[in-house]
C-alpha positions in Angstrom: 0.0 0.0 0.0 2.8 2.4 0.8 4.1 2.3 -2.8 0.7 3.7 -3.9 0.7 6.7 -1.7 2.7 8.9 -4.1 0.2 8.2 -6.9 -2.8 8.8 -4.6 -1.4 12.0 -3.3 -0.6 13.3 -6.8 -4.0 12.4 -8.2 -5.9 13.8 -5.2 -3.8 17.0 -5.4 -4.8 17.4 -9.0 -8.5 17.1 -8.0 -9.1 13.6 -9.2 -11.2 11.1 -7.3 -9.7 7.7 -6.5 -11.0 4.2 -5.9 -9.1 1.4 -4.1 -9.4 -2.3 -4.7 -7.9 -4.6 -2.1 -7.6 -8.4 -2.1 -9.7 -9.5 0.9 -9.7 -13.3 0.3 -8.4 -16.0 -2.0 -9.4 -19.6 -2.3 -7.0 -22.1 -3.9 -4.3 -20.6 -6.1 -4.4 -16.9 -6.3 -2.1 -14.4 -8.1 -1.8 -12.0 -5.1 -2.2 -12.4 -1.3 -4.8 -10.6 0.8 -3.8 -7.1 1.4 -2.6 -6.5 -2.2 -4.0 -3.2 -3.5 -4.6 -1.3 -6.7 -5.8 2.3 -7.0 -7.7 3.8 -10.0 -8.3 7.4 -10.6 -11.4 8.7 -12.5 -9.4 9.1 -15.7 -8.6 5.3 -15.6 -5.0 5.6 -14.5 -3.8 2.7 -12.4 -1.2 2.0 -9.8 -0.5 -1.2 -8.0 -1.8 -4.7 -8.8 -4.4 -7.1 -7.4 -3.8 -10.0 -9.8 -0.6 -9.7 -11.6 -2.5 -8.5 -14.7 -5.1 -11.2 -15.2 -8.2 -9.3 -13.9 -6.9 -5.7 -13.7 -9.0 -4.6 -16.7 -12.2 -5.8 -15.1 -11.2 -4.2 -11.8 -10.6 -0.9 -13.4 -14.1 -1.1 -14.9 -15.6 -1.9 -11.5 -13.7 1.0 -9.9 -14.8 3.5 -12.5 -18.4 2.4 -12.1 -18.1 3.1 -8.4 -16.5 6.5 -8.9 -19.3 7.4 -11.3 -21.9 6.4 -8.8 -23.2 3.6 -11.0 -22.3 0.9 -8.4 -21.9 0.8 -4.6 -18.7 -0.2 -2.9 -18.7 -4.0 -2.7 -16.9 -7.3 -2.7 -16.3 -8.5 -6.3 -15.4 -12.1 -6.9 -13.4 -13.6 -9.8 -12.7 -17.3 -10.2 -11.9 -19.8 -12.9 -15.4 -21.3 -12.9 -17.0 -17.9 -13.4 -17.7 -17.1 -17.1 -16.8 -13.4 -16.5 -13.6 -14.2 -14.7 -12.4 -16.6 -17.4 -13.2 -14.0 -20.0 -10.9 -11.6 -18.3 -8.2 -14.2 -17.9 -8.1 -15.5 -14.3 -6.9 -19.0 -15.2 -4.9 -19.8 -12.0 -7.7 -22.1 -10.8 -8.5 -20.1 -7.7 -11.0 -17.6 -6.6 -10.1 -14.0 -5.7 -12.3 -11.6 -3.7 -11.7 -7.8 -3.9 -13.3 -5.0 -1.9 -13.6 -2.0 -4.1 -14.5 1.4 -2.7 -13.9 5.1 -3.3 -11.0 6.5 -1.4 -12.6 9.5 0.3 -10.8 11.3 3.1 
């Protein structure tokens, strides 16, 4: 998380809203451990990683929807058996749960 602070500070100083996605649970094989984080600003810029690249695109979409008010903060699940997760490339065989919320101070 500390490595994300410079990006968060820079984006917030520029007036951009930011959402944070954190790994809160994994089952089976997972690309990142709980606590891994990724931040997304409202322009779609990204810092950090929650999956080593395999679901980042889908997470950006979820984060942007939350920032636009189209979705509430929530836990999002990706897994090999989920059609959506397979479509975005989570092929490690496990399940990853992320909590995505706006970062409002």
